[in-house]
C-alpha positions as a Markdown table, in Angstrom:
| # | Residue | x | y | z |
|---|---|---|---|---|
| 1 | Unk | 16.9 | 13.4 | -21.5 |
| 2 | Unk | 19.1 | 15.5 | -19.9 |
| 3 | Unk | 16.2 | 17.1 | -18.0 |
| 4 | Unk | 14.6 | 14.0 | -17.0 |
| 5 | Unk | 18.1 | 12.7 | -15.5 |
| 6 | Unk | 17.9 | 15.9 | -13.6 |
| 7 | Unk | 14.6 | 15.4 | -12.4 |
| 8 | Unk | 15.1 | 12.3 | -11.4 |
| 9 | Unk | 18.7 | 13.0 | -9.4 |
| 10 | Unk | 16.6 | 15.8 | -7.7 |
| 11 | Unk | 13.9 | 13.9 | -6.8 |
| 12 | Unk | 16.0 | 11.2 | -5.3 |
| 13 | Unk | 18.2 | 13.6 | -3.2 |
| 14 | Unk | 15.4 | 16.3 | -2.2 |
| 15 | Unk | 12.2 | 14.5 | -2.4 |
| 16 | Unk | 11.9 | 10.6 | -1.9 |
| 17 | Unk | 12.4 | 9.8 | 1.9 |
| 18 | Unk | 15.8 | 7.9 | 3.3 |
| 19 | Unk | 15.2 | 4.2 | 3.0 |
| 20 | Unk | 17.6 | 3.3 | 6.1 |
| 21 | Unk | 18.6 | 0.0 | 4.4 |
| 22 | Unk | 21.6 | -0.1 | 1.8 |
| 23 | Unk | 19.9 | -3.0 | 0.1 |
| 24 | Unk | 16.9 | -0.5 | -1.1 |
| 25 | Unk | 15.6 | -1.2 | -3.6 |
| 26 | Unk | 14.8 | -4.7 | -2.2 |
| 27 | Unk | 13.6 | -7.4 | -3.8 |
| 28 | Unk | 10.2 | -8.9 | -3.1 |
| 29 | Unk | 7.9 | -12.0 | -3.3 |
| 30 | Unk | 4.2 | -11.2 | -2.7 |
| 31 | Unk | 1.3 | -13.2 | -2.1 |
| 32 | Unk | -1.0 | -12.2 | -4.9 |
| 33 | Unk | 0.2 | -15.0 | -6.7 |
| 34 | Unk | -2.4 | -16.6 | -5.0 |
| 35 | Unk | -5.0 | -14.1 | -4.8 |
| 36 | Unk | -7.5 | -13.9 | -1.3 |
| 37 | Unk | -6.2 | -17.3 | -0.7 |
| 38 | Unk | -3.4 | -16.6 | 1.8 |
| 39 | Unk | -3.3 | -18.1 | 4.8 |
| 40 | Unk | -0.7 | -18.9 | 7.4 |
| 41 | Unk | 0.8 | -22.5 | 5.6 |
| 42 | Unk | 0.9 | -20.5 | 1.8 |
| 43 | Unk | 2.8 | -17.7 | 3.8 |
| 44 | Unk | 5.4 | -20.1 | 5.4 |
| 45 | Unk | 5.9 | -21.7 | 2.6 |
| 46 | Unk | 6.7 | -18.4 | 0.2 |
| 47 | Unk | 9.1 | -17.0 | 3.3 |
| 48 | Unk | 10.9 | -20.5 | 2.6 |
| 49 | Unk | 10.9 | -20.2 | -1.0 |
| 50 | Unk | 11.8 | -16.8 | -0.6 |
| 51 | Unk | 14.6 | -16.9 | 1.4 |
| 52 | Unk | 16.2 | -19.9 | -0.8 |
| 53 | Unk | 16.2 | -17.7 | -4.1 |
| 54 | Unk | 18.1 | -15.1 | -2.3 |
| 55 | Unk | 14.9 | -12.2 | -2.5 |
| 56 | Unk | 14.6 | -10.1 | 0.5 |
| 57 | Unk | 11.3 | -9.2 | 1.7 |
| 58 | Unk | 8.0 | -11.5 | 1.8 |
| 59 | Unk | 5.0 | -9.4 | 1.5 |
| 60 | Unk | 1.1 | -10.4 | 2.1 |
| 61 | Unk | -0.9 | -9.0 | -0.3 |
| 62 | Unk | -4.8 | -8.7 | 0.2 |
| 63 | Unk | -6.9 | -11.7 | 1.5 |
| 64 | Unk | -5.4 | -11.3 | 5.4 |
| 65 | Unk | -8.1 | -9.7 | 7.1 |
| 66 | Unk | -11.4 | -10.3 | 8.1 |
| 67 | Unk | -13.0 | -8.2 | 6.1 |
| 68 | Unk | -12.9 | -4.6 | 4.3 |
| 69 | Unk | -13.0 | -2.0 | 7.2 |
| 70 | Unk | -11.8 | -4.9 | 9.5 |
| 71 | Unk | -8.4 | -4.7 | 9.2 |
| 72 | Unk | -7.4 | -7.8 | 11.7 |
| 73 | Unk | -6.2 | -10.9 | 10.7 |
| 74 | Unk | -8.2 | -13.3 | 9.6 |
| 75 | Unk | -8.8 | -15.8 | 12.6 |
| 76 | Unk | -9.2 | -18.8 | 10.4 |
| 77 | Unk | -6.4 | -17.9 | 7.8 |
| 78 | Unk | -3.6 | -16.9 | 10.8 |
| 79 | Unk | -5.4 | -17.8 | 14.1 |
| 80 | Unk | -2.3 | -16.6 | 15.6 |
| 81 | Unk | -2.0 | -13.1 | 13.9 |
| 82 | Unk | 1.0 | -11.7 | 12.1 |
| 83 | Unk | 3.6 | -11.0 | 14.2 |
| 84 | Unk | 4.7 | -15.0 | 14.2 |
| 85 | Unk | 4.5 | -14.4 | 10.3 |
| 86 | Unk | 6.5 | -11.6 | 10.7 |
| 87 | Unk | 8.8 | -13.5 | 13.2 |
| 88 | Unk | 9.4 | -16.3 | 10.8 |
| 89 | Unk | 10.5 | -14.3 | 7.9 |
| 90 | Unk | 12.8 | -12.0 | 10.1 |
| 91 | Unk | 14.2 | -15.4 | 11.3 |
| 92 | Unk | 15.0 | -16.2 | 7.7 |
| 93 | Unk | 16.6 | -12.5 | 6.9 |
| 94 | Unk | 14.0 | -11.3 | 5.2 |
| 95 | Unk | 11.9 | -8.1 | 5.8 |
| 96 | Unk | 7.8 | -8.1 | 6.2 |
| 97 | Unk | 5.3 | -6.2 | 4.3 |
| 98 | Unk | 1.7 | -6.2 | 4.6 |
| 99 | Unk | -1.2 | -4.5 | 2.3 |
| 100 | Unk | -3.7 | -2.4 | 4.2 |
| 101 | Unk | -6.5 | -0.6 | 2.1 |
| 102 | Unk | -6.8 | 1.6 | 5.3 |
| 103 | Unk | -9.4 | 4.2 | 3.8 |
| 104 | Unk | -11.8 | 1.3 | 2.8 |
| 105 | Unk | -14.9 | 1.1 | 4.7 |
| 106 | Unk | -17.5 | -2.0 | 4.8 |
| 107 | Unk | -20.3 | -3.1 | 6.1 |
| 108 | Unk | -20.0 | -4.8 | 9.5 |
| 109 | Unk | -20.4 | -3.3 | 12.7 |
| 110 | Unk | -18.8 | -4.0 | 16.3 |
| 111 | Unk | -19.9 | -2.1 | 19.3 |
| 112 | Unk | -15.8 | -1.3 | 20.1 |
| 113 | Unk | -15.8 | 0.5 | 16.4 |
| 114 | Unk | -13.0 | -0.9 | 15.5 |
| 115 | Unk | -14.2 | -1.7 | 11.7 |
| 116 | Unk | -14.5 | 1.4 | 9.6 |
| 117 | Unk | -18.0 | 0.8 | 8.4 |
| 118 | Unk | -20.6 | 2.7 | 7.0 |
| 119 | Unk | -23.4 | 1.0 | 8.7 |
| 120 | Unk | -21.8 | 2.0 | 11.9 |
| 121 | Unk | -23.9 | 5.5 | 13.3 |
| 122 | Unk | -20.7 | 7.2 | 14.8 |
| 123 | Unk | -18.9 | 6.7 | 11.6 |
| 124 | Unk | -21.7 | 6.8 | 9.0 |
| 125 | Unk | -21.1 | 11.0 | 8.2 |
| 126 | Unk | -16.9 | 10.3 | 7.3 |
| 127 | Unk | -18.3 | 8.9 | 4.2 |
| 128 | Unk | -18.6 | 11.7 | 1.4 |
| 129 | Unk | -22.6 | 10.3 | 0.8 |
| 130 | Unk | -25.3 | 7.8 | 2.2 |
| 131 | Unk | -25.0 | 4.3 | 1.1 |
| 132 | Unk | -27.8 | 2.2 | 0.2 |
| 133 | Unk | -29.3 | -0.6 | 2.4 |
| 134 | Unk | -28.1 | -3.0 | 0.0 |
| 135 | Unk | -24.8 | -1.8 | -0.8 |
| 136 | Unk | -22.1 | -4.0 | -0.3 |
| 137 | Unk | -18.0 | -3.9 | -0.4 |
| 138 | Unk | -16.0 | -6.2 | -3.0 |
| 139 | Unk | -13.2 | -8.6 | -1.5 |
| 140 | Unk | -10.6 | -5.8 | -1.0 |
| 141 | Unk | -12.3 | -2.4 | -1.9 |
| 142 | Unk | -15.0 | -0.8 | -0.4 |
| 143 | Unk | -16.5 | 3.0 | 0.2 |
| 144 | Unk | -13.4 | 5.9 | 1.2 |
| 145 | Unk | -13.5 | 7.5 | 3.9 |
| 146 | Unk | -13.4 | 11.6 | 3.7 |
| 147 | Unk | -10.1 | 12.2 | 5.3 |
| 148 | Unk | -11.3 | 15.8 | 5.4 |
| 149 | Unk | -13.0 | 14.9 | 9.1 |
| 150 | Unk | -10.5 | 14.8 | 11.9 |
| 151 | Unk | -12.6 | 11.9 | 13.4 |
| 152 | Unk | -11.9 | 9.6 | 10.6 |
| 153 | Unk | -8.1 | 10.7 | 10.6 |
| 154 | Unk | -7.8 | 9.2 | 14.1 |
| 155 | Unk | -9.6 | 6.1 | 13.6 |
| 156 | Unk | -6.9 | 5.3 | 10.2 |
| 157 | Unk | -3.9 | 6.7 | 12.5 |
| 158 | Unk | -4.8 | 4.9 | 15.7 |
| 159 | Unk | -5.6 | 1.4 | 13.3 |
| 160 | Unk | -2.3 | 1.9 | 11.2 |
| 161 | Unk | -0.2 | 2.2 | 14.7 |
| 162 | Unk | -2.0 | -0.9 | 15.9 |
| 163 | Unk | -1.2 | -2.6 | 12.6 |
| 164 | Unk | 2.3 | -1.6 | 12.4 |
| 165 | Unk | 2.7 | -2.8 | 15.5 |
| 166 | Unk | 1.2 | -6.0 | 16.0 |
| 167 | Unk | 2.5 | -7.3 | 12.4 |
| 168 | Unk | 5.8 | -6.2 | 12.8 |
| 169 | Unk | 5.9 | -4.6 | 9.8 |
| 170 | Unk | 9.1 | -3.2 | 7.9 |
| 171 | Unk | 6.8 | -2.1 | 5.2 |
| 172 | Unk | 3.4 | -0.6 | 4.8 |
| 173 | Unk | 1.7 | -0.4 | 1.5 |
| 174 | Unk | -1.5 | 1.2 | 1.0 |
| 175 | Unk | -4.1 | 0.7 | -1.7 |
| 176 | Unk | -7.6 | 1.4 | -3.2 |
| 177 | Unk | -8.3 | 5.4 | -2.9 |
| 178 | Unk | -6.8 | 7.8 | -0.6 |
| 179 | Unk | -8.4 | 10.6 | -1.5 |
| 180 | Unk | -11.9 | 12.0 | -2.5 |
| 181 | Unk | -12.7 | 13.6 | -5.4 |
| 182 | Unk | -15.8 | 15.1 | -3.4 |
| 183 | Unk | -18.0 | 15.0 | -0.3 |
| 184 | Unk | -21.3 | 16.2 | 0.4 |
| 185 | Unk | -20.8 | 16.3 | 4.0 |
| 186 | Unk | -21.0 | 19.8 | 5.2 |
| 187 | Unk | -19.4 | 19.2 | 8.7 |
| 188 | Unk | -15.6 | 18.4 | 7.4 |
| 189 | Unk | -12.8 | 20.3 | 7.2 |
| 190 | Unk | -13.6 | 21.5 | 3.2 |
| 191 | Unk | -15.9 | 23.8 | 1.8 |
| 192 | Unk | -18.9 | 22.2 | -0.9 |
| 193 | Unk | -15.9 | 22.3 | -3.8 |
| 194 | Unk | -14.5 | 19.1 | -4.8 |
| 195 | Unk | -11.1 | 20.3 | -5.2 |
| 196 | Unk | -11.0 | 21.9 | -1.5 |
| 197 | Unk | -12.7 | 18.3 | -0.5 |
| 198 | Unk | -9.8 | 16.8 | -2.1 |
| 199 | Unk | -7.5 | 18.9 | -1.0 |
| 200 | Unk | -8.4 | 18.7 | 2.7 |
| 201 | Unk | -8.0 | 14.8 | 1.9 |
| 202 | Unk | -4.9 | 14.4 | 0.6 |
| 203 | Unk | -3.4 | 16.7 | 3.7 |
| 204 | Unk | -4.8 | 14.5 | 6.2 |
| 205 | Unk | -3.3 | 11.5 | 4.2 |
| 206 | Unk | 0.2 | 13.5 | 4.5 |
| 207 | Unk | -0.1 | 14.0 | 7.8 |
| 208 | Unk | -1.1 | 10.2 | 8.8 |
| 209 | Unk | 2.0 | 9.3 | 6.8 |
| 210 | Unk | 4.1 | 12.0 | 8.4 |
| 211 | Unk | 3.3 | 10.9 | 11.9 |
| 212 | Unk | 4.2 | 7.0 | 11.1 |
| 213 | Unk | 7.2 | 8.0 | 9.9 |
| 214 | Unk | 8.2 | 10.1 | 12.9 |
| 215 | Unk | 7.6 | 7.0 | 14.9 |
| 216 | Unk | 9.2 | 4.6 | 12.7 |
| 217 | Unk | 11.8 | 5.6 | 10.8 |
| 218 | Unk | 13.2 | 2.8 | 9.4 |
| 219 | Unk | 9.7 | 1.9 | 8.0 |
| 220 | Unk | 9.0 | 1.4 | 4.1 |
| 221 | Unk | 5.9 | 3.1 | 2.7 |
| 222 | Unk | 4.7 | 1.6 | -0.7 |
| 223 | Unk | 1.9 | 3.7 | -2.5 |
| 224 | Unk | -0.5 | 1.4 | -4.6 |
| 225 | Unk | -3.7 | 3.2 | -5.4 |
| 226 | Unk | -4.8 | 0.6 | -7.9 |
| 227 | Unk | -1.9 | 0.0 | -10.1 |
| 228 | Unk | -0.2 | 4.1 | -9.8 |
| 229 | Unk | -3.6 | 6.4 | -9.8 |
| 230 | Unk | -1.9 | 8.4 | -7.8 |
| 231 | Unk | 1.6 | 9.5 | -8.0 |
| 232 | Unk | 2.4 | 13.4 | -7.3 |
| 233 | Unk | 4.9 | 14.5 | -5.7 |
| 234 | Unk | 3.4 | 14.8 | -2.1 |
| 235 | Unk | 3.4 | 10.9 | -1.9 |
| 236 | Unk | 6.8 | 10.5 | -3.8 |
| 237 | Unk | 7.8 | 12.5 | -0.8 |
| 238 | Unk | 6.1 | 9.9 | 1.8 |
| 239 | Unk | 6.4 | 7.0 | 0.1 |
| 240 | Unk | 9.6 | 4.3 | -0.6 |
| 241 | Unk | 7.6 | 2.5 | -3.7 |
| 242 | Unk | 5.5 | 3.6 | -6.2 |
| 243 | Unk | 3.4 | 1.0 | -7.6 |
| 244 | Unk | 3.4 | 2.3 | -11.4 |
| 245 | Unk | 0.8 | -0.2 | -13.3 |
| 246 | Unk | -1.2 | -3.1 | -12.2 |
| 247 | Unk | -0.3 | -5.5 | -15.1 |
| 248 | Unk | 1.7 | -8.4 | -14.7 |
| 249 | Unk | 3.5 | -9.3 | -18.3 |
| 250 | Unk | 6.4 | -8.2 | -18.8 |
| 251 | Unk | 6.0 | -6.0 | -22.1 |
| 252 | Unk | 3.5 | -3.7 | -20.0 |
| 253 | Unk | 6.0 | -3.5 | -17.3 |
| 254 | Unk | 8.6 | -2.4 | -19.5 |
| 255 | Unk | 6.7 | 0.2 | -21.0 |
| 256 | Unk | 5.1 | 1.5 | -17.5 |
| 257 | Unk | 8.8 | 1.7 | -16.1 |
| 258 | Unk | 10.4 | 3.4 | -19.5 |
| 259 | Unk | 7.5 | 6.2 | -19.0 |
| 260 | Unk | 7.5 | 6.3 | -15.2 |
| 261 | Unk | 11.5 | 6.5 | -14.6 |
| 262 | Unk | 11.1 | 9.7 | -16.8 |
| 263 | Unk | 10.1 | 11.6 | -13.8 |
| 264 | Unk | 10.6 | 9.0 | -10.7 |
| 265 | Unk | 14.2 | 7.5 | -9.9 |
| 266 | Unk | 14.0 | 3.8 | -10.6 |
| 267 | Unk | 14.4 | 2.5 | -7.3 |
| 268 | Unk | 10.7 | 3.7 | -6.6 |
| 269 | Unk | 9.4 | 2.3 | -9.5 |
| 270 | Unk | 7.4 | -0.6 | -8.2 |
| 271 | Unk | 6.2 | -3.5 | -11.1 |
| 272 | Unk | 4.3 | -7.3 | -10.2 |
| 273 | Unk | 5.5 | -9.7 | -12.8 |
| 274 | Unk | 5.1 | -13.2 | -14.0 |
| 275 | Unk | 7.9 | -15.0 | -14.9 |
| 276 | Unk | 5.7 | -16.4 | -18.0 |
| 277 | Unk | 2.2 | -16.7 | -19.5 |
| 278 | Unk | 0.2 | -19.1 | -17.5 |
| 279 | Unk | 2.7 | -19.1 | -14.3 |
| 280 | Unk | 1.3 | -21.0 | -11.5 |
| 281 | Unk | 3.6 | -19.5 | -8.8 |
| 282 | Unk | 3.7 | -15.9 | -10.2 |
| 283 | Unk | 3.3 | -13.0 | -10.0 |
| 284 | Unk | 6.7 | -12.5 | -8.3 |
| 285 | Unk | 7.3 | -8.7 | -7.9 |
| 286 | Unk | 10.7 | -7.4 | -9.0 |
| 287 | Unk | 11.8 | -3.9 | -8.0 |
| 288 | Unk | 12.6 | -2.3 | -11.6 |
| 289 | Unk | 15.8 | -0.9 | -10.4 |
| 290 | Unk | 17.1 | -4.0 | -10.3 |
| 291 | Unk | 16.7 | -4.0 | -13.9 |
| 292 | Unk | 18.4 | -1.1 | -14.9 |
| 293 | Unk | 21.1 | -2.2 | -17.1 |
| 294 | Unk | 18.7 | -3.8 | -19.4 |
| 295 | Unk | 15.5 | -1.4 | -19.7 |
| 296 | Unk | 17.1 | 2.1 | -19.1 |
| 297 | Unk | 20.5 | 1.5 | -20.1 |
| 298 | Unk | 22.2 | 5.0 | -19.0 |
| 299 | Unk | 20.0 | 6.2 | -16.4 |
| 300 | Unk | 20.8 | 7.0 | -13.2 |
């Protein structure tokens, strides 16, 4: 236990990025309680409820975009874009966060190359393999691009810059795989080794976030990756929150938090919590550090 306490103190002091907000870790209301159904009306309603409850950040999860790879606001759900939603959240004293699966490509194509797509002839070889003609992305995940390709890195960086600016973000969450575990392409910056492909992709992921943090020092970053499937100290150095589980029940959250808090500062550990089984309004995200007295009494 003493070793874990020392490790957490070191990570908090020497590894984790500064939050620039005295309220950190923030209490958050997340739209995923309604799944992919989020739209402007629902977002405004949730913002009102969040302010009434005394929460500190409103977060739009998956469902706001046109399609996987097309990370622009869905014009039917958000006809005015996300900027007015951010403005409304800010007017209520809330920060505004957004889920983006920015390494995920889909099957749509446009002439301006604004969609990350396995079907775009200029992008097809950014991906680790060739996809069959009948391949389709899911609602919120698709083909993971190889970040060892400089062209992919440039596209992702420019796209994220646009999203941060247009949506007036205070927090950017990334989800779905960020780093590939092998690539068949021979013109990327990796060897044929799957290990080297992953290493080169990870280095590019780090550089993208280092660039964005230098441009937006106050921006918070959240690492989800399917509920805690990429927890390493390289990510911890660049992200203020780490999702430690994709389950929503209190017992699973307590177990995940107990384990993760041996190696991570409690303030970084993020879970999604339903008030009770079958709750129609949940999940309501609560950052685990707010639970210190009940869950990890005696921890830092």
